[in-house]
C-alpha positions as CSV (number, residue, x, y, z in Angstrom):
1,M,1.8,23.1,-71.2
2,I,-1.5,22.5,-69.5
3,P,-2.6,18.8,-69.9
4,S,-6.3,19.6,-69.8
5,I,-6.1,21.8,-72.9
6,P,-6.1,19.9,-76.2
7,S,-3.0,20.3,-78.3
8,S,-1.7,19.0,-81.6
9,R,0.9,16.3,-82.0
10,Y,3.2,18.9,-83.5
11,F,3.0,21.2,-80.5
12,R,3.6,18.3,-78.1
13,G,6.7,17.4,-80.1
14,I,8.0,20.9,-79.9
15,Y,7.3,21.0,-76.2
16,A,9.0,17.7,-75.5
17,T,12.0,18.9,-77.5
18,Y,12.2,22.1,-75.4
19,V,12.1,20.1,-72.2
20,V,14.8,17.8,-73.3
21,L,17.0,20.7,-74.4
22,F,16.4,22.5,-71.2
23,F,17.6,19.6,-69.1
24,V,20.6,19.0,-71.3
25,Y,21.4,22.7,-70.9
26,L,21.3,22.2,-67.1
27,I,23.1,18.9,-66.9
28,L,25.8,19.3,-69.6
29,P,28.1,21.8,-67.7
30,L,27.9,19.5,-64.6
31,A,28.8,16.5,-66.8
32,V,31.8,18.3,-68.3
33,V,33.1,19.3,-64.9
34,A,32.7,15.8,-63.6
35,V,34.5,14.2,-66.7
36,F,37.5,16.5,-66.5
37,S,38.0,15.7,-62.8
38,F,39.3,12.4,-64.1
39,N,41.4,13.8,-66.9
40,D,45.1,12.8,-66.8
41,S,46.2,16.4,-67.4
42,L,47.4,19.4,-65.4
43,F,44.7,21.5,-66.9
44,P,40.9,21.1,-66.7
45,S,40.5,21.3,-70.4
46,L,40.9,19.4,-73.7
47,P,42.6,17.4,-75.0
48,W,41.6,14.2,-73.1
49,N,44.8,12.4,-72.0
50,G,43.2,9.4,-70.4
51,G,41.6,8.6,-67.0
52,T,43.2,9.1,-63.6
53,L,42.2,9.3,-59.9
54,D,45.1,11.6,-59.1
55,W,42.9,14.6,-58.6
56,F,41.1,12.7,-55.8
57,L,43.9,10.6,-54.3
58,G,47.2,12.1,-55.5
59,E,49.7,12.6,-52.6
60,S,52.2,15.1,-54.0
61,E,52.4,18.2,-56.2
62,P,51.7,18.9,-59.0
63,R,49.0,16.2,-58.8
64,L,47.9,16.7,-55.2
65,G,44.4,15.3,-54.8
66,I,41.6,16.7,-52.9
67,F,41.8,14.1,-50.1
68,H,45.4,15.1,-49.5
69,D,45.0,18.9,-50.0
70,D,45.0,20.3,-46.5
71,E,44.1,23.8,-47.6
72,L,41.0,22.7,-49.5
73,L,40.0,20.2,-46.8
74,G,40.3,22.9,-44.2
75,S,38.1,25.2,-46.3
76,I,35.5,22.5,-46.5
77,G,35.5,22.2,-42.8
78,V,35.1,26.0,-42.4
79,S,32.2,26.0,-44.8
80,F,30.6,23.1,-42.9
81,W,30.7,24.8,-39.6
82,V,29.5,28.1,-41.1
83,A,26.6,26.3,-42.8
84,L,25.8,24.4,-39.6
85,G,25.7,27.7,-37.6
86,V,23.6,29.4,-40.2
87,T,21.2,26.5,-40.4
88,L,20.6,26.3,-36.6
89,L,20.1,30.0,-36.3
90,S,17.8,30.2,-39.4
91,L,15.6,27.3,-38.4
92,S,15.1,28.7,-34.9
93,L,14.1,32.1,-36.1
94,A,12.2,30.8,-39.1
95,T,10.0,28.6,-37.0
96,C,9.2,31.5,-34.7
97,N,8.5,33.7,-37.8
98,A,6.2,31.1,-39.2
99,F,4.1,31.0,-36.0
100,L,4.1,34.8,-35.8
101,F,2.9,35.5,-39.3
102,E,0.5,32.5,-39.6
103,R,-1.1,32.5,-36.2
104,H,-1.3,36.2,-35.2
105,D,-2.8,39.4,-36.5
106,F,-1.2,42.6,-35.3
107,A,-0.7,46.2,-36.5
108,G,2.1,46.4,-39.1
109,K,2.0,42.7,-40.0
110,G,2.0,43.3,-43.7
111,F,4.9,45.8,-43.4
112,L,7.0,43.4,-41.3
113,Y,6.3,40.6,-43.8
114,M,7.5,42.7,-46.7
115,L,10.5,43.8,-44.6
116,M,11.3,40.1,-44.0
117,L,11.3,39.5,-47.8
118,T,13.5,42.4,-48.6
119,P,16.9,40.5,-48.3
120,L,15.8,38.2,-51.1
121,V,15.8,41.1,-53.7
122,I,19.0,42.7,-52.5
123,P,22.1,41.6,-54.4
124,G,24.4,39.6,-52.2
125,V,27.4,41.9,-52.8
126,I,25.3,44.9,-51.6
127,L,24.0,43.0,-48.6
128,G,27.6,42.0,-47.7
129,V,29.0,45.5,-48.1
130,S,26.1,47.0,-46.0
131,I,26.6,44.5,-43.2
132,L,30.4,45.1,-43.3
133,I,30.0,48.9,-43.1
134,F,27.4,48.7,-40.4
135,S,29.3,46.3,-38.2
136,S,32.7,48.0,-38.7
137,S,31.1,51.4,-37.8
138,I,29.8,50.0,-34.5
139,A,33.1,48.3,-33.8
140,N,35.1,51.4,-34.5
141,G,32.8,53.6,-32.5
142,L,33.0,51.3,-29.4
143,E,36.8,51.1,-29.7
144,D,37.3,54.9,-30.1
145,N,34.8,56.0,-27.5
146,Y,35.0,53.2,-24.9
147,G,38.1,51.3,-25.7
148,L,36.2,48.1,-26.4
149,E,37.5,45.8,-29.1
150,I,34.7,43.4,-30.3
151,E,36.4,41.1,-32.7
152,W,33.2,39.4,-34.0
153,L,32.1,42.7,-35.5
154,R,35.2,42.6,-37.7
155,P,35.5,40.6,-40.9
156,G,35.6,36.9,-40.0
157,L,33.5,33.8,-39.6
158,P,31.0,35.2,-37.0
159,L,30.2,38.1,-39.4
160,V,29.9,35.6,-42.3
161,I,27.4,33.6,-40.3
162,L,25.4,36.7,-39.5
163,G,25.5,37.9,-43.1
164,Q,24.2,34.7,-44.5
165,F,21.7,34.4,-41.7
166,A,20.3,37.8,-42.7
167,F,18.8,36.5,-46.0
168,I,18.7,32.7,-45.7
169,T,16.3,32.9,-42.8
170,T,13.7,34.4,-45.1
171,I,13.7,31.3,-47.3
172,A,13.5,29.0,-44.4
173,T,10.5,31.0,-43.1
174,L,8.7,30.7,-46.4
175,V,9.1,26.9,-46.4
176,I,7.9,26.4,-42.9
177,S,5.1,28.9,-43.2
178,A,3.7,27.1,-46.2
179,R,3.5,23.9,-44.2
180,L,2.0,25.6,-41.1
181,R,-0.6,27.3,-43.3
182,R,-2.1,23.9,-44.1
183,F,-2.3,22.7,-40.5
184,D,-5.7,21.6,-39.2
185,H,-6.2,23.8,-36.1
186,S,-8.9,21.4,-34.8
187,L,-6.2,19.0,-33.8
188,E,-4.7,21.5,-31.4
189,E,-8.1,22.5,-30.1
190,A,-9.0,18.9,-29.4
191,A,-5.7,18.4,-27.4
192,L,-6.4,21.6,-25.4
193,N,-9.9,20.5,-24.6
194,L,-8.5,17.2,-23.3
195,G,-6.3,19.2,-20.8
196,A,-3.0,19.5,-22.6
197,S,-1.0,22.6,-22.1
198,R,-0.2,25.0,-24.9
199,L,3.5,24.0,-24.8
200,A,2.6,20.3,-24.8
201,V,0.3,20.8,-27.8
202,V,3.0,22.6,-29.8
203,R,5.7,20.0,-28.8
204,T,3.6,16.8,-29.5
205,I,1.3,17.9,-32.3
206,T,2.4,21.0,-34.2
207,L,6.1,20.5,-34.4
208,P,5.9,16.8,-35.5
209,Y,3.6,18.0,-38.3
210,L,6.1,20.7,-39.2
211,R,9.1,18.2,-39.1
212,P,9.2,17.5,-42.8
213,A,9.2,21.2,-43.6
214,I,11.8,22.0,-40.9
215,I,14.1,19.3,-42.2
216,G,13.6,20.4,-45.8
217,A,14.2,24.0,-44.9
218,G,17.3,22.9,-43.0
219,I,18.7,21.1,-46.0
220,V,18.0,24.1,-48.3
221,T,19.5,26.4,-45.8
222,F,22.7,24.3,-45.3
223,L,23.3,24.1,-49.1
224,M,22.7,27.8,-49.7
225,S,25.1,28.7,-46.9
226,F,27.7,26.2,-48.1
227,E,27.8,27.5,-51.7
228,N,27.3,31.2,-50.9
229,F,30.0,33.4,-52.5
230,N,28.9,37.1,-52.9
231,T,28.0,37.9,-49.3
232,T,30.8,35.7,-47.9
233,L,33.4,37.4,-50.1
234,M,32.6,40.8,-48.4
235,L,32.7,39.5,-44.9
236,V,35.3,36.8,-44.8
237,G,38.5,37.1,-42.7
238,S,41.6,34.9,-42.6
239,D,39.7,31.6,-42.5
240,A,38.3,31.1,-46.0
241,P,35.3,29.0,-46.7
242,L,35.4,26.6,-49.7
243,T,33.9,29.1,-52.2
244,I,36.5,31.7,-51.4
245,A,39.3,29.2,-51.4
246,M,38.2,27.9,-54.9
247,F,38.0,31.5,-56.1
248,D,41.6,32.1,-55.0
249,R,42.8,28.9,-56.7
250,L,41.1,29.9,-59.9
251,R,42.9,33.3,-59.9
252,E,46.3,31.5,-59.4
253,G,45.6,28.9,-62.1
254,S,43.2,26.1,-61.9
255,T,43.9,22.4,-61.9
256,P,41.4,19.5,-62.2
257,V,41.4,19.3,-58.3
258,L,38.7,21.9,-58.4
259,N,36.7,19.7,-60.7
260,A,37.1,16.9,-58.1
261,V,35.8,19.2,-55.4
262,S,32.8,20.0,-57.6
263,V,32.1,16.3,-58.0
264,L,32.1,15.8,-54.3
265,L,29.8,18.8,-53.9
266,M,27.4,17.3,-56.5
267,V,27.3,14.0,-54.7
268,G,26.8,15.6,-51.3
269,S,24.0,17.8,-52.7
270,A,22.3,14.8,-54.3
271,I,22.4,12.8,-51.1
272,L,20.9,15.7,-49.1
273,G,18.2,16.1,-51.8
274,L,17.3,12.4,-51.6
275,I,17.2,12.7,-47.8
276,S,14.8,15.6,-48.1
277,L,12.5,13.7,-50.5
278,F,12.6,10.6,-48.3
279,V,11.7,12.7,-45.2
280,Q,8.8,14.5,-46.9
281,K,7.4,11.5,-48.6
282,P,4.9,10.6,-45.8
283,R,3.3,14.0,-46.3
284,D,1.8,13.0,-49.6
285,E,0.6,9.6,-48.5
């Protein structure tokens, strides 16, 4: 609804109802998951048998809580390091991409920009399978022809990081490019006229201006990597990230401990979201 266009009270009421129902639709599944993480039952479903913290703090089976579940805690650690690696790689390349596409004109720029966006429209499973076949073909060829065994080209965490990096970098590039596009070039020109080097200008003027976008892109990148499933499933080896470990648990028979994990992820995502808002707040002042 556009505020500048007059509308009847009846229409505004329908629109307000739609907005409320939309947010209820989004929040209700999360609320149900959170509630059943405290259910005193071996199954994450009705009936409600009372409240308990066993699925967070339980020390023994069958009520082993998340804080004592070494397998799930280990998978959280794996996901953290994978997400950290993807974030660092993506931000480094995304910042370079932003300067390339926003500051330079060259032959084939439009084609390269569309090529950069391509991973966003490719299903994660297809992307994962393609990377797996490509890397395995190279690894097999090097081993057969030259006797070289390159383990990081086989399914495992390095390939998971590269697979996620292939499409998450695009999102980080779009976020940083949008910020750089609004930058006032006269600030750099003034610094250059006063004798500053190009590197000093970028380090002291441009990058500080881009800091909110870089931090925001880093948070988005970290969360996308942490919760990625489709691409990760095709490339994972023996060390399973959290999404794969939860998937394996669901196939074996779920307990409310997975609900407890989900609650922790909700809290962590909310904290990162608040940090992103706090960091970017000065931009609007």
